[in-house]
C-alpha positions in Angstrom: 74.0 105.7 101.3 70.5 105.6 100.4 69.9 106.6 96.7 66.5 107.6 95.2 67.1 107.9 91.2 64.2 109.5 89.1 64.1 108.8 85.6 61.6 108.9 82.8 63.6 105.9 81.1 65.4 102.6 82.3 65.8 99.4 80.5 64.0 97.9 79.0 62.6 101.5 77.9 65.4 103.1 76.1 64.7 106.6 74.5 68.1 108.2 74.7 71.1 107.9 76.6 69.7 108.4 79.9 68.5 104.8 80.5 72.2 103.2 80.0 73.7 106.0 82.2 71.1 105.3 84.9 71.4 101.6 84.8 75.0 101.5 84.7 75.7 104.2 87.3 73.3 102.4 89.7 74.7 98.9 89.1 78.2 100.4 90.1 77.0 102.4 93.1 75.4 98.8 94.0 78.9 97.2 94.0 80.2 100.1 96.0 77.8 99.4 99.0 75.0 101.6 98.2 71.2 101.1 98.2 69.7 102.2 94.9 66.1 102.9 94.2 64.7 103.6 90.7 61.3 105.0 90.0 60.5 105.3 86.2 57.8 105.2 83.7 56.3 101.7 82.6 55.7 101.9 78.9 55.7 98.2 78.2 52.8 96.3 79.6 54.9 93.3 80.2 57.3 95.2 82.2 56.8 94.5 86.0 55.8 97.2 88.2 58.4 96.2 90.6 61.8 94.4 90.0 64.8 93.4 91.6 67.6 94.2 88.9 70.5 92.6 90.6 70.3 94.7 93.4 68.7 97.7 92.1 65.1 98.0 93.3 63.0 99.3 90.4 59.6 100.7 90.4 57.7 101.5 87.6 54.7 103.6 87.3 51.8 104.1 84.7 50.9 107.4 83.5 47.4 108.4 84.4 44.6 106.9 82.5 43.4 110.5 81.3 44.4 111.3 77.9 46.9 114.4 78.0 46.4 116.9 75.4 50.0 117.4 74.7 53.5 116.1 75.8 53.9 118.7 78.4 50.8 117.7 80.3 51.6 113.9 79.8 55.0 114.7 81.6 53.1 116.4 84.5 50.9 113.3 84.7 53.8 110.9 84.9 55.7 113.4 87.6 52.3 112.9 90.0 52.6 109.1 89.7 56.4 109.3 90.6 55.8 111.4 93.5 52.9 109.0 94.8 55.2 106.1 94.5 58.0 107.7 96.1 55.7 109.0 99.1 54.2 105.7 99.3 58.0 104.1 99.8 58.6 106.5 102.4 55.5 106.2 104.2 56.3 102.5 104.6 59.4 103.2 106.4 62.0 103.4 103.1 64.5 106.5 103.8 66.6 108.2 101.1 69.7 110.3 101.7 69.6 112.1 98.5 67.6 112.2 95.1 69.1 112.2 92.0 67.0 113.6 89.1 67.8 112.9 85.6 66.9 115.8 83.1 63.7 118.1 83.1 61.4 115.3 82.7 61.2 114.5 86.5 61.9 118.0 87.8 58.5 118.7 89.3 58.6 115.5 91.3 62.2 115.9 92.5 61.3 119.5 93.8 58.2 118.3 95.6 59.8 115.3 97.4 62.7 117.7 98.4 60.4 120.0 100.2 57.9 117.5 101.5 60.7 115.2 102.9 63.8 117.7 103.3 65.8 115.5 101.0 68.9 117.2 98.7 68.4 116.9 95.1 71.6 116.7 93.0 70.2 116.6 89.1 72.0 115.6 86.1 71.6 117.7 82.9 72.1 115.5 80.2 71.2 118.0 77.4 69.2 121.3 77.2 66.1 122.4 75.5 67.8 125.5 73.9 70.9 123.4 72.7 68.9 120.9 71.1 66.9 123.3 69.2 69.6 126.2 68.6 67.7 128.4 70.8 64.1 129.1 72.2 61.7 129.4 69.6 58.2 128.6 70.9 56.2 128.5 74.0 56.5 124.5 74.4 60.4 125.0 74.5 60.3 128.0 76.8 58.3 125.8 79.2 61.0 123.1 79.0 63.5 125.6 79.3 62.1 127.3 82.4 61.4 123.9 83.7 65.4 123.0 83.4 66.2 126.3 85.1 63.7 125.4 88.0 65.6 122.0 88.5 69.0 123.4 88.6 67.7 125.8 91.1 66.4 123.6 93.4 69.3 121.3 93.2 72.0 121.6 95.7 74.6 120.2 93.2 74.1 119.9 89.4 76.1 117.3 87.5 76.9 117.6 83.6 79.0 115.6 81.4 81.4 117.8 79.8 83.2 121.1 80.1 81.2 122.1 77.2 78.0 121.5 79.0 79.4 123.3 82.2 80.0 126.3 80.2 76.3 126.2 78.4 74.5 125.2 81.4 76.2 128.1 83.6 75.7 130.8 81.0 72.2 129.4 80.1 70.7 129.5 83.6 73.1 131.5 85.5 74.2 129.2 88.0 77.3 129.4 90.1 80.1 128.0 88.8 81.1 126.1 91.5 77.8 124.3 91.5 78.0 122.6 88.5 80.3 119.5 88.4 81.6 118.0 85.2 81.4 113.8 85.4 81.6 112.3 81.9 79.3 109.3 81.3 80.7 105.9 81.1 80.5 102.7 79.5 80.7 99.1 80.3 84.1 98.1 79.4 83.2 94.5 79.1 80.5 95.1 76.6 82.2 93.9 73.8 84.0 91.0 75.5 83.5 87.8 73.5 82.0 89.6 70.6 83.5 88.8 67.1 82.6 90.1 63.7 79.9 88.0 62.2 80.5 87.7 58.6 76.9 86.2 58.1 75.5 89.0 60.0 77.5 91.8 58.1 76.5 90.3 54.5 72.8 91.3 55.5 74.0 95.0 55.2 77.1 95.2 52.9 79.0 93.3 50.6 82.2 91.6 51.7 84.3 94.1 49.7 82.4 97.0 51.0 83.6 99.2 53.8 80.9 99.8 56.2 80.7 103.4 57.3 78.4 103.5 60.5 76.0 105.9 62.1 74.7 104.8 65.2 71.9 106.7 67.2 68.6 108.7 67.0 67.6 109.9 63.6 67.2 113.7 64.9 68.3 117.0 63.0 71.1 117.6 65.8 72.7 114.2 65.2 74.0 115.7 61.6 73.3 112.7 59.9 72.0 114.9 56.9 75.5 116.1 56.6 76.9 112.8 56.6 74.5 111.6 53.7 75.9 114.7 51.6 79.2 113.7 52.2 78.6 110.5 50.5 78.8 111.6 46.8 82.4 112.6 47.7 83.3 109.4 49.6 82.2 107.3 47.1 84.2 109.3 44.2 87.3 108.6 46.2 86.4 105.0 47.5 83.6 103.4 45.3 83.3 100.3 47.9 82.0 101.8 50.7 78.3 101.8 52.0 76.5 104.0 54.7 74.7 102.0 57.4 72.1 104.2 59.5 71.3 102.4 62.7 68.4 103.9 64.7 64.9 105.6 64.6 63.6 109.0 64.9 61.5 111.7 63.5 63.9 112.1 60.4 63.6 108.7 59.0 61.4 109.4 55.9 63.4 112.9 55.3 66.8 111.2 55.1 65.7 108.2 53.2 64.3 111.2 50.6 67.5 112.8 50.7 69.5 109.7 49.7 67.1 108.7 46.9 67.5 112.3 45.5 71.3 112.2 45.6 71.1 108.8 44.0 72.3 106.8 47.0 69.6 104.4 47.5 71.9 101.2 46.8 75.0 103.0 49.0 72.7 104.1 52.2 70.9 101.6 54.4 68.6 102.5 57.1 68.4 99.3 59.7 65.7 100.7 61.9 65.8 100.0 65.7 68.4 97.4 66.7 68.5 95.4 69.8 71.6 95.4 72.0 73.0 92.3 70.6 72.6 93.6 67.1 74.2 96.8 68.0 77.3 94.9 69.2 77.6 93.1 65.9 77.0 95.9 64.0 80.0 97.9 65.8 82.3 94.8 65.2 81.2 94.5 61.6 81.8 98.2 61.0 85.1 99.6 59.3 84.3 103.4 60.3 81.9 104.9 62.9 80.8 108.6 62.3 79.1 110.8 64.6 78.5 113.9 62.9 76.3 116.0 65.6 75.8 119.7 65.6 75.0 119.5 69.3 76.1 117.1 71.3 76.5 117.3 75.2 78.6 114.2 75.5 78.2 111.4 72.9 78.1 108.0 74.5 77.9 106.3 71.1 81.5 107.5 70.3 82.9 105.4 73.4 80.9 102.5 72.1 82.6 102.7 68.8 86.1 103.4 70.3 85.6 100.6 72.8 84.5 98.2 70.0 87.8 99.1 68.4 86.2 100.9 65.3 88.3 104.1 63.8 86.1 106.8 64.7 85.1 110.3 63.1 83.1 112.9 65.3 82.4 116.4 64.9 84.3 119.4 66.7 81.3 120.0 69.0 80.3 119.7 72.8 81.4 116.6 74.4 82.7 114.8 71.2 85.1 117.5 70.8 86.5 116.7 74.2 86.5 112.7 74.1 88.5 112.5 70.5 91.9 114.2 70.0 92.4 114.4 66.3 94.8 111.7 64.5 95.7 110.4 68.0 92.6 108.5 69.0 90.1 109.2 66.3 89.5 112.1 63.4 87.5 115.1 63.9 85.5 117.4 61.4 84.2 120.6 61.2 80.2 120.5 62.3 77.9 120.9 59.6 80.6 120.4 56.7 80.2 117.5 54.6 83.5 118.0 52.5 85.3 117.9 56.1 83.2 114.8 57.1 84.2 113.2 53.7 87.8 114.1 54.1 88.2 112.4 57.5 86.5 109.4 56.3 88.6 109.2 53.2 91.8 109.6 55.1 91.2 106.7 57.5 89.9 104.5 54.3 93.2 105.0 52.7 95.8 105.2 55.4 95.2 101.6 57.4 98.3 102.4 59.5 96.5 105.6 60.8 93.0 103.7 61.3 94.8 101.2 63.3 96.7 103.4 65.4 93.7 105.7 66.2 91.4 102.6 67.0 94.1 101.1 69.4 94.6 104.4 71.3 90.9 105.1 71.5 90.1 101.8 73.1 92.8 102.3 75.5 91.5 105.6 76.4 88.1 104.6 76.8 89.0 101.8 79.3 91.2 104.2 81.7 89.1 107.4 81.5 85.4 106.3 81.0 85.2 103.3 83.1 82.1 103.4 85.7 84.3 102.8 88.6 85.9 106.2 88.8 82.8 107.5 87.7 80.6 106.2 90.4 83.2 107.5 93.0 82.9 110.9 91.8 79.2 111.1 92.0 79.1 109.6 95.2 81.3 112.4 96.2 79.0 115.0 94.7 76.1 113.3 96.8 78.2 113.8 100.0 78.9 117.4 99.1 75.0 117.9 98.6 74.1 116.3 101.9 76.8 117.9 104.0 75.9 121.5 102.3 72.0 120.6 103.1 72.8 119.9 106.8 74.8 123.0 107.2 71.9 124.9 105.7 69.3 123.2 108.2 72.0 123.7 111.1 72.3 127.5 109.9 68.5 127.9 109.6 68.3 126.4 113.4 70.7 128.8 114.5 69.0 131.6 113.0 65.7 130.9 114.4 67.1 130.2 117.9 68.7 133.7 117.5 65.6 135.1 116.3 63.8 133.4 119.4 66.5 135.1 121.8 66.4 138.3 120.3 62.8 138.5 120.2 62.9 137.4 124.2 65.3 140.1 124.8 63.1 142.6 123.0 60.5 141.4 124.9 62.4 142.1 128.3 63.4 145.3 127.2 59.9 146.4 126.8 59.1 144.9 130.1 61.7 147.2 131.9 60.6 150.2 129.9 57.1 149.9 131.1 58.3 149.3 134.9 60.3 152.4 134.5 57.6 154.3 133.1 55.3 152.9 135.6 57.7 153.7 138.5 58.4 157.3 136.9 54.7 157.9 137.0 54.3 157.0 140.6 57.3 158.7 141.6 56.0 162.1 140.1 52.5 161.3 142.1 
């Protein structure tokens, strides 16, 4: 199968989780014998316009040199170039069986290519604007929300990564329930092979006697980091030798630093900033507990990373996180937005070494069995087949309808001619 992936992020450009999903899914589909072409945004001038990424054909496009007035216009300009590159490839003989569009940022390009070349679209909705913001509050958010709806409407099949997201998307956009397919995100199960605890690396962030409580991810409101910081006084009151490491970047950085200082936690909360892939792997291995306290989380791939690394993991009871972790079996849950609940779950793991060992062992096994890319790629391929078959059936139905219309029109013309002849005969017979 020849598959075109449209995405606004692909390594080395990593904004959120989409880049890793597209990268890992594409690599797995290549191994299954499919041909993958990715068209994405070229952010870094050092990144090549074309790259053969171990079998994945990656084309990167610039945005137009015209400076946009806002982010929406920037996205629209990007879509123009995505369409231009895809059209160029098709004009040069490239064929695609299906287009896989990732989130609203490529919606207009996917729609244009669909109608221009009669290629079915499968879309993955990784998150929604309404979910991220707890509703739609301004015109920019409304535009994004409407674009998300348009993408799901134009898609033959829609993929979401959790049962929570299926209900959310169905209710938000009014889609037929059987059009939405749940396929979880996956993780490369060899990610932490040959990665051991690096004590020299660890000492850059914490003392040897301090237990590292790790948050890994973007610093944005819906990730709930503010509630984790608020939980630290209670945690430190019960277990003094603990330190919170917050790894990542985002718009809330200054606000979160101010919060930690206001609580007198400046020496117990450390902000690492952006970490590269090797540093991320080392950080997980150096940590004693990983915490993901999101208030909105469609899936939560960072939880899978922590679980695979063997780190006892605490998550909030929302969205995909709620489906990934079973409380006190392969992790711990806390009430979303509740600092006391977050502190209680963390303290339970700090006190109960047997429980911490049990949940980390079970979690690692669960990730390897249920969230490996082999199964996920096969399930995704099945959705591609559904979309292609449905599109072919619709084309055949349209052709039959057109043929029937032609026959009906021809029959009507014959009836008209017969009636004209009968009228002519009747007039002459009377004469």
